[in-house]
C-alpha positions in Angstrom: -2.5 227.5 3.4 -4.0 226.7 6.8 -7.7 226.9 5.7 -8.9 226.2 2.2 -12.3 225.9 0.7 -12.2 223.5 -2.3 -14.6 221.8 -4.7 -13.8 218.1 -4.6 -15.0 214.6 -3.6 -14.0 214.2 0.0 -13.2 210.5 -0.5 -10.5 211.6 -3.0 -8.7 214.0 -0.6 -5.1 213.1 0.1 -5.0 214.3 3.7 -4.2 212.7 7.1 -7.8 212.6 8.0 -11.2 213.2 6.5 -14.3 213.9 8.6 -17.5 211.9 8.1 -20.8 213.5 8.7 -22.2 210.3 10.3 -25.4 209.2 12.1 -25.4 208.1 15.7 -25.1 204.4 14.8 -21.8 205.0 12.8 -22.9 202.1 10.6 -23.2 204.1 7.4 -26.0 205.9 5.7 -26.6 208.2 2.7 -24.8 211.2 1.4 -21.2 211.8 2.5 -21.5 209.0 5.1 -22.5 206.4 2.5 -19.9 207.6 0.1 -17.1 207.3 2.7 -18.1 203.8 3.7 -18.3 202.6 0.1 -14.8 204.1 -0.7 -13.2 202.8 2.5 -14.5 199.2 2.2 -16.0 196.7 4.6 -13.2 197.0 7.2 -14.4 200.5 8.0 -17.9 199.2 8.9 -16.4 196.4 10.9 -14.3 198.8 13.0 -17.3 201.1 13.4 -19.3 198.2 14.9 -16.9 198.1 17.8 -17.3 201.8 18.7 -20.8 201.6 20.3 -22.2 204.5 18.2 -21.6 208.2 18.8 -23.7 211.0 20.4 -24.6 214.2 18.6 -21.8 216.8 18.8 -19.2 214.2 19.6 -16.6 212.5 17.4 -14.7 209.1 17.1 -11.8 208.1 14.9 -11.1 205.0 12.8 -8.7 203.9 10.2 -9.1 205.0 6.6 -8.6 201.6 5.0 -9.0 202.0 1.2 -9.3 205.8 1.4 -6.3 208.0 0.6 -6.6 209.4 4.1 -5.0 207.6 7.0 -8.0 208.3 9.4 -11.7 208.9 9.3 -13.1 211.0 12.0 -16.8 210.4 12.5 -18.9 213.1 14.0 -22.7 213.4 14.4 -24.2 216.7 13.5 -27.5 218.1 14.8 -30.8 217.8 13.0 -31.9 221.4 12.4 -35.3 222.3 13.8 -35.6 226.1 14.1 -32.2 227.2 15.5 -33.5 227.6 19.0 -32.8 224.0 20.3 -29.0 224.2 20.7 -28.2 223.3 17.1 -25.4 225.8 16.8 -23.7 224.7 20.0 -23.9 221.1 18.9 -22.5 221.9 15.4 -19.7 223.9 16.9 -18.9 220.9 19.1 -18.7 218.6 16.0 -15.9 220.7 14.6 -14.1 221.2 17.9 -14.2 217.5 18.8 -13.0 216.5 15.3 -10.2 219.0 15.3 -9.1 217.8 18.8 -9.0 214.2 17.6 -7.0 215.2 14.5 -4.5 217.1 16.7 -4.3 214.1 19.2 -3.4 211.8 16.4 -0.8 214.3 15.0 -2.6 215.0 11.8 -1.1 217.8 9.7 -4.1 218.0 7.4 -7.8 217.3 7.7 -10.8 217.7 5.4 -14.3 218.5 6.5 -17.6 218.3 4.6 -20.2 220.9 5.5 -21.7 219.1 8.5 -25.5 218.9 8.9 -26.1 220.9 5.7 -27.6 218.0 3.8 -30.6 215.9 4.9 -30.2 217.2 8.5 -31.4 220.6 7.1 -29.0 223.0 8.7 -29.2 226.2 6.5 -26.1 226.1 4.3 -25.0 229.7 4.9 -25.3 229.3 8.7 -23.5 225.9 8.6 -20.7 227.5 6.7 -20.4 230.3 9.2 -20.1 227.9 12.0 -17.4 225.9 10.2 -15.4 229.0 9.4 -15.7 230.4 12.9 -14.6 227.3 14.7 -11.9 226.3 12.3 -10.6 229.8 12.2 -10.3 230.0 16.0 -8.6 226.7 16.1 -6.0 227.7 13.5 -5.1 230.9 15.4 -3.7 228.6 18.1 -2.6 225.5 16.1 -0.6 224.5 13.1 -2.7 222.4 10.7 -4.0 222.6 7.1 -7.8 222.3 7.1 -10.0 221.9 4.1 -13.7 222.6 3.8 -14.7 220.3 0.9 -17.7 221.4 -1.2 -18.9 218.7 -3.7 -20.6 221.2 -6.0 -21.5 224.9 -6.1 -25.2 224.2 -5.3 -24.0 222.9 -1.9 -22.3 226.2 -1.1 -24.0 229.4 0.0 -22.9 232.5 1.8 -25.5 234.8 3.4 -27.9 236.3 0.9 -27.4 239.9 2.2 -23.6 239.6 2.1 -23.7 238.2 -1.4 -26.1 241.0 -2.6 -24.0 243.7 -0.9 -20.8 242.5 -2.5 -22.5 242.1 -5.9 -23.8 245.7 -5.7 -20.5 247.0 -4.6 -18.8 245.3 -7.6 -21.4 246.8 -10.0 -20.9 250.2 -8.5 -17.2 250.1 -8.7 -17.2 249.0 -12.3 -19.5 251.9 -13.1 -17.3 254.3 -11.1 -14.2 253.2 -13.0 -15.9 254.0 -16.3 -17.3 257.3 -15.0 -13.9 258.3 -13.5 -12.0 257.6 -16.7 -14.5 259.6 -18.8 -14.4 262.4 -16.3 -10.7 262.4 -16.2 -10.4 262.7 -20.0 -12.9 265.6 -20.0 -11.1 267.3 -17.1 -7.6 267.0 -18.8 -9.1 268.5 -21.9 -10.5 271.3 -19.9 -7.2 271.9 -18.1 -5.2 272.1 -21.3 -7.7 274.5 -22.8 -7.2 276.9 -19.9 -3.7 277.8 -21.2 -4.1 278.0 -25.0 -0.8 280.0 -25.5 1.3 277.5 -23.7 1.7 273.9 -24.9 0.9 271.6 -22.1 3.3 268.6 -21.6 1.9 265.2 -20.7 4.3 265.1 -17.7 2.7 268.3 -16.4 -0.7 266.8 -16.5 0.4 263.5 -14.9 1.6 265.4 -11.8 -2.0 266.5 -11.0 -5.0 264.7 -9.7 -8.2 266.0 -11.3 -11.0 266.6 -8.9 -14.0 269.0 -9.5 -11.8 270.6 -12.3 -9.2 271.6 -9.8 -5.5 270.5 -9.9 -4.3 269.4 -6.4 -0.6 268.7 -5.8 0.3 265.7 -3.7 2.4 266.5 -0.6 4.4 263.8 1.0 6.7 263.5 4.0 10.0 263.6 2.0 12.1 262.2 4.8 9.8 259.2 5.3 9.6 258.5 1.6 13.4 258.6 1.2 13.9 256.2 4.1 11.4 253.7 2.7 12.0 254.1 -1.1 14.4 251.1 -1.2 12.4 249.0 1.3 11.6 245.6 0.0 8.3 243.8 0.6 9.9 241.6 3.3 11.3 244.7 5.1 8.0 246.5 4.9 6.1 243.5 6.3 8.5 243.1 9.2 8.4 246.8 10.0 4.6 246.8 9.9 4.5 243.8 12.3 6.6 245.7 14.8 4.5 248.9 14.3 1.3 247.0 15.0 2.8 245.3 18.1 2.2 241.8 16.7 4.2 238.7 17.0 5.3 236.9 13.8 3.0 234.0 14.7 0.0 236.3 15.2 0.6 237.9 11.9 1.0 234.8 9.7 -1.9 232.9 11.4 -4.2 235.9 10.8 -3.0 236.0 7.2 -3.9 232.3 6.6 -0.2 231.7 5.8 1.8 228.7 7.0 4.9 229.0 9.2 7.2 227.6 6.6 6.3 230.3 4.0 6.6 233.0 6.6 10.1 231.8 7.5 11.1 232.1 3.8 9.8 235.6 3.6 11.6 236.6 6.8 14.9 235.1 5.7 14.9 236.5 2.1 14.9 240.3 1.9 14.1 240.1 -1.8 11.3 237.6 -1.5 8.5 238.3 -4.1 5.1 237.1 -2.9 2.0 236.3 -4.9 -0.7 239.0 -4.9 -2.9 236.8 -2.8 -0.1 236.4 -0.2 0.7 240.1 -0.1 -3.0 241.0 0.4 -3.3 238.3 3.1 -0.7 240.1 5.1 -2.3 243.5 4.5 -5.6 242.0 5.9 -3.7 240.5 8.8 -2.2 243.8 9.7 -5.5 245.5 9.2 -4.1 248.1 6.8 -6.1 250.9 5.3 -6.7 251.0 1.6 -3.8 253.4 1.1 -1.4 251.3 3.2 -2.6 248.2 1.3 -1.7 249.8 -2.0 1.7 250.7 -0.6 2.3 247.1 0.4 1.1 245.8 -2.9 3.5 248.1 -4.8 6.4 246.7 -2.8 5.5 243.3 -4.3 4.9 244.7 -7.8 1.1 244.7 -7.8 -1.9 247.1 -7.5 -5.6 247.1 -6.9 -7.8 247.7 -9.9 -11.5 248.4 -10.4 -11.4 246.2 -13.5 -10.7 243.2 -11.4 -13.5 241.5 -9.4 -11.1 240.0 -6.9 -9.6 243.4 -6.1 -13.0 245.0 -5.7 -14.1 242.3 -3.2 -10.9 242.9 -1.1 -11.6 246.7 -1.3 -15.2 246.0 -0.1 -14.1 244.2 3.1 -11.4 246.8 3.9 -13.8 249.6 3.4 -16.2 247.9 5.8 -13.4 247.4 8.4 -13.9 243.6 8.2 -10.4 242.0 8.4 -11.5 238.4 9.1 -9.6 236.6 6.4 -11.7 233.5 6.6 -14.9 235.4 6.0 -13.2 237.2 3.1 -12.3 233.8 1.6 -15.9 232.7 2.0 -16.9 235.5 -0.2 -14.1 235.1 -2.7 -15.0 231.4 -3.1 -18.7 232.3 -3.7 -17.6 234.7 -6.5 -15.2 232.1 -8.0 -12.1 234.0 -7.1 -8.7 232.9 -5.8 -8.5 232.7 -2.0 -6.1 234.8 0.2 -3.1 233.1 1.7 -0.1 231.2 0.5 
């Protein structure tokens, strides 16, 4: 998966490069900076002494020494004052400069801490938004696996309003599910009582949708359904990509899927994806809820209001927000699996 949010100790990450939230001296400090220097050993400090420091918003690279990572990319984040002194621009630069160095040194994987969100005081939700925006833009143009490493849940925070909105939406949908089931049972009983002299078959009732005590038949385009009835998930995905006028690369990058997995899906007409992968493509293609349900059925899945993960996905689709990286922010905040491979 190109972008993952994980809980871990960044010094334990087995990646090509880890990013150090350093100070301008590059000679070590507290927090992530101190932890990386301790884990890497004295040779890291010796190399850093030769670099002449680093300006805020810039980045420099060294060896990883005793770390599992081959490289350490040191970047200096801004101290947060009030948000009106160029803090966001400098923080964006930290991520861009670090990613550029990783690309220059042919890194296939890189792990970031949440830069400036500790003693430098950058609000955690805003710091996360900057990280997601810059890394997301980079991954739309480049092939790399990028991790945002959160040491503990207390260090992770999405916007309070977004969190509240999603929490309320989840609560509402759980209530709706219970209400709808109860109403449906009452409505079916009412329907069967309308014809007391004719025994009603279950199959007769199942062919109706109960709404305001009226039975409404579904009408479908028979020709279209017949053409697509034997369509596999892979075939549907490729058809939708063509219908949306997208390239394969645009689709799998927006879906947070790596190129190798997409190649497997394209080459195997019977490929069975995970639910997270199927939904990632539905988000990438900006499908409606009905279209998303159709795509999920091709993979053998469905959305349910008894599943918090599904309700969060429904929330974003209903809001017309198809930014998969923002969706994954929310999923992580609610302890759910992330979208993608």
